[in-house]
C-alpha positions as CSV (number, residue, x, y, z in Angstrom):
1,M,43.3,5.7,93.8
2,S,44.1,2.1,94.7
3,L,46.7,0.3,92.6
4,L,46.3,-3.1,94.1
5,P,47.5,-6.0,92.0
6,P,45.1,-8.8,91.0
7,T,45.3,-12.3,92.6
8,S,44.8,-15.7,91.0
9,E,41.4,-15.7,92.8
10,D,40.6,-12.5,90.9
11,E,41.4,-14.2,87.6
12,R,39.3,-17.2,88.5
13,W,36.2,-15.2,89.4
14,I,36.5,-12.8,86.5
15,A,36.6,-15.9,84.2
16,R,33.1,-16.8,85.6
17,C,32.0,-13.2,85.0
18,L,33.1,-13.5,81.4
19,E,31.1,-16.8,81.1
20,L,28.0,-15.0,82.4
21,A,28.7,-12.0,80.0
22,A,28.8,-14.5,77.1
23,E,25.4,-15.9,78.2
24,A,24.0,-12.4,78.3
25,A,25.2,-11.7,74.8
26,A,23.7,-14.9,73.6
27,A,20.4,-13.7,75.1
28,G,20.6,-10.4,73.3
29,E,21.8,-8.5,76.3
30,V,24.8,-6.2,76.7
31,P,27.5,-8.8,77.7
32,V,28.2,-8.1,81.4
33,G,28.5,-10.6,84.1
34,A,29.1,-10.3,87.8
35,V,29.7,-12.5,90.9
36,V,29.8,-11.9,94.6
37,V,32.2,-14.0,96.7
38,R,32.5,-14.2,100.5
39,N,35.3,-16.1,102.1
40,G,36.2,-17.7,98.8
41,V,32.6,-19.0,98.2
42,L,30.3,-17.8,95.4
43,V,27.2,-16.4,97.0
44,G,25.7,-14.5,94.1
45,E,26.0,-14.2,90.4
46,G,24.2,-12.3,87.6
47,R,24.2,-11.1,84.1
48,N,22.6,-8.2,82.4
49,R,18.8,-8.8,81.9
50,V,17.7,-5.3,81.0
51,E,15.9,-6.4,77.8
52,Q,14.5,-9.6,79.3
53,V,12.8,-7.9,82.2
54,R,12.4,-4.4,80.5
55,S,14.1,-2.6,83.4
56,P,17.2,-0.3,83.4
57,L,17.8,-1.7,86.9
58,A,18.5,-5.2,85.8
59,H,22.3,-4.9,85.6
60,A,24.6,-7.9,86.3
61,E,25.9,-6.4,89.5
62,M,22.4,-5.7,90.9
63,D,21.4,-9.3,90.1
64,A,24.5,-10.7,91.8
65,L,24.1,-8.5,94.9
66,Q,20.4,-9.5,95.2
67,H,21.4,-13.2,95.3
68,A,24.2,-12.4,97.8
69,F,21.8,-10.6,100.1
70,A,19.4,-13.5,100.0
71,A,22.2,-16.0,100.8
72,A,23.4,-13.8,103.7
73,G,20.0,-12.9,105.0
74,E,21.5,-9.4,105.3
75,K,21.4,-6.1,103.4
76,R,25.1,-5.5,104.0
77,I,27.9,-7.8,103.1
78,P,31.1,-6.1,104.3
79,D,33.3,-9.2,103.9
80,A,32.3,-9.6,100.2
81,V,34.2,-9.1,97.0
82,L,32.2,-8.1,93.9
83,Y,33.7,-9.1,90.5
84,C,32.4,-7.7,87.3
85,S,33.5,-8.0,83.7
86,L,32.8,-4.2,83.1
87,E,33.3,-1.2,85.3
88,P,30.2,-0.6,87.4
89,C,28.0,2.4,86.5
90,F,26.6,5.0,89.0
91,L,23.6,2.8,89.8
92,C,25.6,-0.2,90.6
93,A,28.4,1.7,92.4
94,G,25.7,3.2,94.7
95,A,24.4,-0.2,95.5
96,I,27.9,-1.6,96.1
97,L,28.5,1.3,98.6
98,H,25.2,0.8,100.4
99,A,25.9,-3.0,100.6
100,R,29.3,-2.1,102.2
101,V,31.2,-4.4,99.8
102,R,34.8,-4.6,100.8
103,R,36.5,-5.0,97.4
104,V,35.6,-4.6,93.8
105,V,37.4,-6.2,90.9
106,F,36.5,-5.4,87.3
107,G,37.7,-6.0,83.8
108,A,37.1,-3.3,81.1
109,R,36.6,0.4,81.8
110,D,33.3,1.9,80.6
111,P,34.0,5.4,79.2
112,K,30.3,6.3,78.9
113,F,28.9,5.2,82.2
114,G,31.8,4.0,84.4
115,A,31.6,5.4,88.0
116,V,34.7,3.6,89.4
117,R,37.4,5.0,87.2
118,S,36.1,6.5,83.9
119,L,33.7,9.2,84.9
120,A,34.2,9.2,88.7
121,T,36.0,7.4,91.4
122,L,32.8,6.9,93.5
123,L,33.9,3.7,95.3
124,E,37.0,5.5,96.8
125,D,35.5,9.0,97.4
126,P,36.8,10.2,100.7
127,R,33.6,12.2,101.4
128,L,31.6,8.9,101.7
129,N,31.4,6.9,104.9
130,H,32.3,3.7,103.1
131,R,35.0,3.0,100.5
132,C,36.0,-0.1,98.6
133,E,39.3,-1.5,97.6
134,V,39.4,-1.4,93.8
135,V,41.3,-3.6,91.3
136,E,40.8,-3.0,87.6
137,G,41.9,-4.6,84.4
138,V,41.5,-8.3,85.2
139,G,40.2,-9.9,82.0
140,A,39.9,-6.4,80.4
141,E,40.8,-7.5,76.9
142,A,38.4,-10.5,76.9
143,S,35.6,-8.3,78.3
144,A,36.3,-5.5,75.7
145,A,36.3,-8.1,72.9
146,L,32.9,-9.4,74.0
147,L,31.5,-5.9,74.1
148,R,33.0,-4.9,70.7
149,A,31.6,-8.0,69.0
150,F,28.2,-7.5,70.6
151,F,27.9,-3.9,69.4
152,R,29.5,-4.6,66.0
153,D,26.8,-7.3,65.4
154,R,24.0,-4.8,66.2
155,R,25.2,-2.1,63.8
C-alpha cells in the first residue's frame, strides 16, 4: 500500500473535482467529479451522468478518461494523473489500469463500491502487469460532506 503524501497540485485538482461533483449534485446525480492531468495540464474532466444518460457506465472517471483519450489520440496515457473526489469503483479502476494511468489521487473512501482501498486494492495488486501510485484523502471531508448532503436530501 502506497503512503505517498499529497502535493499542492493534488489539492488544486481535487478542488476542481469537488466543483464538478457539486455540478453533478445540482443535476440530481451522485456528486462525484474527476479530472485527468498530463504534465500539469488538464486534458479531461467529467462528473457523474448516470441518471442523465441512463447508463451505469457514466461515472465521472470514465467521462474524464474518455476526454483524455480524445485529447491524446491514444488509448493509453501512462504519464497521466487521475484525480477523483470519491474512491474509484471496480469499473473505473479497471479502466484506469487499462489506460495505464500513472497515479491516482482521490478524496473520500467508498465503503460500498471502492476498489482502491475499501473493498480491494486493485490499482496496486502485484498480480497485474500495471500498477498505479495512489494518494488518498485529499479533500476527503469536503467530498464526504457533499455525498452526505446529497443522500440526506433524497431520503
